C-alpha positions in Angstrom: 7.0 18.3 -0.8 3.9 17.3 -2.9 0.4 15.4 -1.3 1.2 12.4 -3.3 4.6 12.0 -1.9 3.4 12.8 1.3 0.7 9.8 1.3 3.4 7.2 0.2 5.6 8.3 3.0 2.6 8.0 5.4 1.2 4.9 4.0 5.0 3.4 4.2 5.4 4.6 7.9 2.0 2.9 8.8 2.6 -0.5 7.2 6.4 -0.5 8.0 5.6 -0.1 11.8 2.8 -2.6 11.9 3.6 -5.8 13.9 1.2 -7.9 12.0 3.1 -6.9 8.7 6.3 -7.4 10.3 5.4 -10.8 11.4 4.5 -11.9 7.6 7.2 -9.6 5.7 10.0 -9.7 8.2 11.4 -7.2 10.7 12.1 -4.6 9.0 9.3 -5.7 6.8 10.0 -5.9 3.5 8.3 -3.0 1.9 9.9 -1.4 -1.1 9.0 1.4 -3.7 11.4 -0.4 -6.2 12.3 -3.8 -4.8 15.9 -5.1 -5.1 16.5 -7.7 -7.5 17.4 -10.4 -5.1 14.2 -9.3 -2.7 13.3 -12.0 -0.2 9.7 -13.4 -0.7 7.1 -12.4 0.4 7.2 -8.6 0.0 5.2 -5.5 -0.7 5.7 -2.8 -3.1 4.0 0.9 -3.4 3.0 0.5 -6.8 1.3 3.1 -9.2 -0.6 6.3 -7.8 -3.1 8.9 -9.7 -3.8 12.1 -8.4 -6.9 13.9 -9.6 -8.6 17.2 -8.4 -11.2 16.9 -5.6 -14.0 19.5 -5.7 -14.9 19.1 -1.9 -11.7 21.7 -1.3 -9.5 24.2 -3.0 -6.3 22.2 -2.2 -8.0 19.0 -2.0 -7.0 15.8 -4.1 -8.1 12.5 -4.7 -5.4 9.7 -5.0 -5.8 6.0 -6.2 -2.4 3.9 -4.8 -2.0 0.6 -5.9 0.1 -1.9 -3.4 1.6 -5.1 -4.6 2.4 -8.4 -2.7 4.7 -10.8 -4.3 4.6 -14.4 -2.8 6.3 -17.9 -3.9 4.5 -19.5 -1.1 2.4 -22.0 -3.6 -0.6 -21.0 -3.6 -2.6 -17.6 -2.6 -2.8 -18.1 1.3 0.4 -15.9 1.6 -0.8 -13.2 -0.3 -4.5 -12.9 1.2 -2.9 -13.5 4.5 -0.8 -10.1 3.6 -3.9 -8.2 2.2 -5.5 -8.9 5.7 -2.7 -7.2 7.6 -2.8 -4.2 5.4 -6.7 -4.0 5.2 -6.2 -3.9 9.2 -3.9 -1.1 9.0 -5.3 1.4 6.1 -8.8 1.3 5.6 -10.2 4.1 7.4 -6.8 5.1 8.9 -5.8 8.2 10.4 -2.5 8.9 9.3 -0.3 11.9 9.5 1.3 13.6 6.7 3.8 16.0 6.3 2.2 19.2 4.9 -1.4 17.5 4.3 -4.5 16.4 6.1 -5.8 12.9 5.2 -9.5 13.4 4.5 -10.2 9.7 4.1 -8.7 6.4 3.5 -10.5 3.4 1.9 -9.9 0.2 0.4 -11.4 -0.3 -2.9 -10.2 -3.6 -4.4 -7.9 -6.5 -4.2 -7.0 -9.2 -7.1 -4.6 -12.0 -6.8 -3.1 -13.9 -9.5 -0.2 -16.4 -11.0 2.5 -14.8 -12.8 3.9 -16.8 -16.2 7.2 -17.9 -14.3 4.2 -20.7 -12.6 5.9 -19.9 -9.0 5.1 -16.7 -8.5 1.7 -14.9 -6.9 1.2 -11.6 -7.4 -1.8 -9.4 -5.6 -2.9 -6.2 -6.2 -5.0 -4.0 -3.8 -6.5 -0.6 -4.4 -6.9 2.1 -1.7 -8.4 5.6 -2.4 -7.4 8.8 -0.2 -8.5 12.2 -0.1 -5.8 14.8 1.2 -6.1 18.8 1.5 -3.0 21.2 2.3 -2.7 22.3 5.9 
């Protein structure tokens, strides 16, 4: 298993199992790698990721992962509520990753904007993680 997939799997497990996110995104939580066409709003997608060498360890990788929140609430509040719940779950989390050790996981930034359809708000959060092989 690649470090990137181990990290994504660990992120998904932590997010999907959180009662706070389940209250906002349903139970089971609507968290997707690739959302279905008829996905119910709000939902979260695990988006783009990038891995680079991390000089701190021979098998270390630095990861940036984007999470997207999609809402048709009629404002930014729902997206920001989900952002808060995601932050509470992930920032400085100690996740278990198959075959890897998570050295750290930190929030980098978030942004919310209205899509061109005028009804949908999209929020983007970015996290940075460092992993090393066991």
